[in-house]
N, C-alpha and C positions, 0 to 999 in steps of 0.2 A: 742966777744960774738957771733956774727953772724956766724963766722967761726966754732965755737964750735957746734952750732945748725946744721949747714950743715954736719958736721962730724957724728952727731947722725942720721940724715935723709938719708945719703948716703947708709948705709947698708940696710935700709928699702926699699929704692927705688930699689936697686939691687936685693933684695930678691923678690919683687913683679914683676919686669920686666925681670929678669935674666933667669928664668926657665919657659918655656912655660907649661901652664896647659893642662893636657890631661886626658882622661878618658880611663880606661881599657875596653877591649872588653870581654864580658862575653859569655861563652858557657855552655850549660847544657848537661852533659854526659848521663842523664837519669838514670833509675833504674839499679840496678845490673842484669845482665843476670841470668836466672835460673840456668845455669851450674856453676856459681860462688859459689852459696850456697852449691853445692855438695862437695866442697873441705873441708868444715867444717861440719862433720856429727852430731854435737850435736843439740838436740831438746829443744825448750823452755819448761820449767816446769819439765823436766826429772831430775832424780838424777843419777850421775855417781860415781862409787867407784874406789878407788885406795888403794892398800895394801902397806903399809910402809914395809921396809926390816925388821923391828922388828916384823912384824905381825899385826899391827893395821890397821883397815879399816877406811879410810877417805872418807866421802860422799861429793860430790860436787853438788850443785843444779844449774841448767842451766837457764839463762835467755838470750834471743836474742832480738835484737832491731835494727832498721835502724835509721840512722841520715845522715844529709847532711853536706858536708864539702867544702872548696875551696882551690884551689891552689894559690899561690902568694899572693900578698897584694894589696889592693885597692889604696894605695899611689903610687904604681909603674905604670909607663906607659907600661903596658903589657897585656897579655891574661890571664884571670881568668877563671878557669874551676870549675863549680859546679859539685860535684859527690856525690855518695851514698857510705856510709860505713855501712856494716852490722857487728854488734859487738856481740860476744858470750862471756858471762860473766859466769864463773864457780866459785861459792862461797863455800868454805869448811865449814863443821860443826865443824871444829877444828882450833884453831889460827895458820893458815898456810898461805901461799901465795895464792892470788886469781889468777885465770888464765883468761887472756883476749885474745881473738883471733879476729882480724879484717880482713875483706876482703873488698876491695874497687875497684873502677873503675876510678881512677884519669886520665886515658887516655882511649879512646874508644876502643883502640886495645890491652890494657894491663891490667891485674888484678894485684893487690898487696895484699898479705896476710902475716900477721905477728902475732906472739904470744908474749905475755909478762907475764912472771912469776918472776917478780923482775929483770930479765934480758930480753933482746929482742931476738927473733928468727925470721928468715925469712922462711916462708913455701912456697916451690916452687910450683907455679901453671902455669907457662909459660915455654916453652922449654929452654929458655936462663937462667932460674933460677937454673939450676942444679949445677952451680958453688957455690951456697949458701949451698948446702947440699950434703952429701954423700948418694947416693942411694944404698940400700942393697936389695938383692933378697928377703930375708926373715929373720925373727927373731923369736926366741923361747922365749916367755914371759909367765910365770906362767902356764906352761904345755899346751900352745897353740901356734901353728905356726901362724904367721901373714906375709902377702906377700905384695910386692910393698911398702917397708918401706923406710923412709928417716931418716938418722941420722942428727939431727940439732945441731949445736954448738952455744952456746950463744954469743952475742955481747954486752958487757956491756955498751959501749959508755962512753963518757967523763963525762956525767952529772950524772952518778949513782955511789953511794958508796955501793957496794954489801956486804961489810963486809966479814967475814971469811967463812961463809957457804952460798952458793948461788946455784941456778940452773945452772949446768954446760952444760948439753946436754939433748936431749930427742929424743925418737923414735916416728915417727908420720906416720900414713897412712891416705888415704882419706876415707877409709871405717870405721874405728874406732876412728880416731882422735889421741890423745896422748896415746901411748902404755906403755912408760916407761919414768920416769923422773929420771935423774942421778944428784945427788947433788955433790958439790965440795968436800965433805968429804966422798964420795962414798956410802952414803945412797941412797936408791932408793924408788921410788913409782911406782908400776906397776898396769896396768889396772886389775880390778877385775870384770869381767862380771858375771851377775847373770845367773846361769844355771838351 
């Protein structure tokens, strides 16, 4: 019986003494620099319009907010960075996908910008990000020329089930944001500026 008790206590003793306890080191990256917000041109409370390829106009209402986030986990013996995320949320007036664009500073020397429209997109904001997107000189959308445009391809990831119809790619620039959304079935949504 005594041997049986020792067998049960041995794993507990090893668990308590086998791994040294450590505390992560915390760093605060501070607020997003003002230049970061220029990569996402949407304004809180504004309404943005897109025209579907069948002619329907969809209105998206914008809301922007900041939140804090952390890298890594507290259970790990590592460095943990607290950083700021600015989220732009575009909500349609029609049952369609929401648009979420996040820009963050998880590293003090690097910004990260991504869009989510049912599938994910990386928006290049650093010189090394150009491998994530195809830079085009200009694009003609709904009778207007737009310059310094990126063609972004979706990355659905392993955790998403996109179904048969999903957002395949989009055109984006820093002055206007999303210019054109191309669906997997070749339907499109194009920016519809008020003139």
